[in-house]
N, C-alpha and C positions, 0 to 999 in steps of 0.2 A: 582166543579168549571168548567164552560164552557171552552172549549179549543178553542183558536183562530186558524183559518185555513187559509192557503194561497190559492190564486186562482188556482194554479197548482194542489194542492192536492184536492181541491173541484172538479175540473173537472174530476180527476181520480176516486174519490169515486162515483160521480154521473154516470159517463160513465159505471162503473162496476156494477151499480145498488146496491151499498152498502150503500147508504145514501138517505135520504129524504130531499129535498130542500124546505125551507119555507120562503117566503117573508112576513115580519110582518108589512109592511106599509099599509096605508088605501087602500081599494079596488080600488078607482079611480086611484091611482098611479100604482097599480099592472096591471090594465087593459091597461093602456097606454104602459107600457113596463116592462117586467120582464125576469129573467133568464130562459133558457129552462128547462122545466119539473118541474118548481117551482109551488107550491101551495100557496094560499094566506090565511093566518090566521092573521089578524091585531091584534096588541097587545091588543087593547081595547076590542076585542072580544074573547080573548084567555081564554077558559074555558075547563073543562073536556069534555063537549059536542062537542065543535068545534074542539078539537084535537083527536076525536075518530078515524078519518081516518088515523092517524099516528101510526105506529108500535113502540112499546116500546122496541122491541128487535133488532131494527135497528137504526143506527146513524141518527141524525137529524141535519141539518145545517140551521141556521137562518141567515138572512141578512136584512139590511134596506138600507138607502140611501148612506151613506158614513161614513168616520171617525168621522165627527161631530155629527152624529146621534146616540143617545144612545138607541134607541128603540130595536135594536137587542140584546144588552146586557141585558136589562130588560126581554126581551122575553125568552132568553136562560136560565136565572135564574128561570123564571116562569115554564118553561118546566121541569127543574130539580126538582123543587118542586112538580111537578105532577107525578114524578116517572120515567121520561125518563133517562136512564142510561148513554147514550153517546150523549152529546149535544155539537155541535161546533158552533162557531160564526165567520162568514165571515165579519170581522170588516170593511174592506174597502168598502164593499157593492156594490151596483149596479153601482156607479160611477166608481169604479175600473174595473169592468167587461166591461163597455162601453169603458173606456179609453184603454183597451187592444184590442179593435176592434173585440170583440167576438159577436156571434150571440145572438139575443134576440127574445122574442115573445111578442105579444101585438099589439094594434092598431097603434102604432108609430114605430114598429120594422123595417118596410120597408122604412122609410123615408130616403132620400138621405143624406149620410154622407161622410166624407173624406175617410173612409175605403173603399168605393166603387170606389175611384179614385186613389188608391195607385198603383204605379209601384214598383214591388218587385225586379226587376232585377237591383239592385244597386251595383256599384263597391265598394268594401270594401278593407281595408288593416289593418294590425295589427300594434300596436305602436312600436314594435321592428324591423319591417322591415326597410330596407334601401330605401331611396327615389328612387334610380336608379332602383331597382327591381320593385317597384310599377309603375314607368314610363314605364318600358319595356312591361307591359301588359295593358298600357293605350289605350283605344279605340279611334278611330278617333273622333274628336269633343267632347271628354269627358273632362269636366273641373272639375267635382266633384268626389271625392273619400271619402267615409265615413270611419273614423277610429273607429274600434270597438275592444273590448277586447274578451277574449275567451267565454264570456257569451253573446256576441252580444250587449253589452251596448255601446252606442255612446259616444266616448271620444272627438272627434274633426273632422275636415275635412281638406282635401288637395284640394285647388282650387285657381284659379287666379295666382298671383305672387308666391305662395308657390311652384308651380311646378318648378320654376327656382332656388330654394335653392340648397345648396350643395348636390350633388347626393349621397355622402357617408353618409350623416346624417341619423340618425334614424328618423322614422316618428314622434315619440313622441317629438323630438326636434324641428321640423319645422311645425307641424300641427297647425291649427287655433283651439284653444280649445273652448269648451262651445258654439257650434253653437245653434241657436234658433231651437226649435223643436215644433211640434204641436201634439195633440192627435187625434186618428182616429175617435172619436165619434163627432167631431165638424161638424156642418152643413157648407156647402160651404160659405154661406153668413157670418157666424161668423169667418171662417178661413180668408176670404178676409179682414175683419176688422182688425184682428190680424196681418195680413201680409201687411197692407197698406203701411208701410214704409220699407218693407223688400226688399232690393236691391239684389236679386238673382233669377236665373232661376228656381230653385227647392227649395222646402221646405221639410225638413226631418220629417218623421212621426215616432213617438215612442210610446211605451206603457208608463203607469205611472211609470214603473220600469226603464225607459230609454232604453229599448230594441228596436233595429231598426226593423221597419216594412216595410219601403220603403220610397219613395218620391212621392210628387205630383208636377206636372209641372205647373209653374205659368208664364212662359215666354210669352205664348200666350196672357194672360190677359194684361201684360205690353205692348206688341206689339200693341194690340188693342187700348189701351189708347193713345199711342204715335201717332197712325194713326188718331185718332179722334182729337187730339190736333192740328195736322198739317192741 
């Protein structure tokens, strides 16, 4: 039975040269964009002849588009039937890799995305901290502080009137929960559409796991619109 593998473990195995990464989508999709060091063996072309380049004494990791795509599941079972002993399936696929802001290869790998505009120097605080302690390290003109847990998952924000809450209160008690976030693989035009009615100077960028990557500044765009309207 193929074993499901997470992004973090996939990165480790490939970086240590302990696994072979195989995209099983059609060649046209592979050429546009694929994970680094991946080879392409489309499911419809998967035979003993086309898999000769793969070593049977080393782990094989197959992936396709995303959770909705079953191609990687079928490919993994097919490889096991061919005698490959250690087969993994990266079920979230290419969509998950892109949503984590990780590098890719292919003809579209260098196109501009939000990940290239991220500001990583973002003030953060923990839910158990007291507001007065967070305020004591607040920078001049800083309105946003992102609340994260010990795994860097975004839980909420401190901004606006929240700064004037009870200084003795815990951050978890006064934070604004569930702030809108965007993924780093978005193209700027798509992010602009998504944030059309977003009334804030910054947008928070996270992975598909909710992990904070940074922010993008959108105040300049709003200022330009105001100037044109005037």
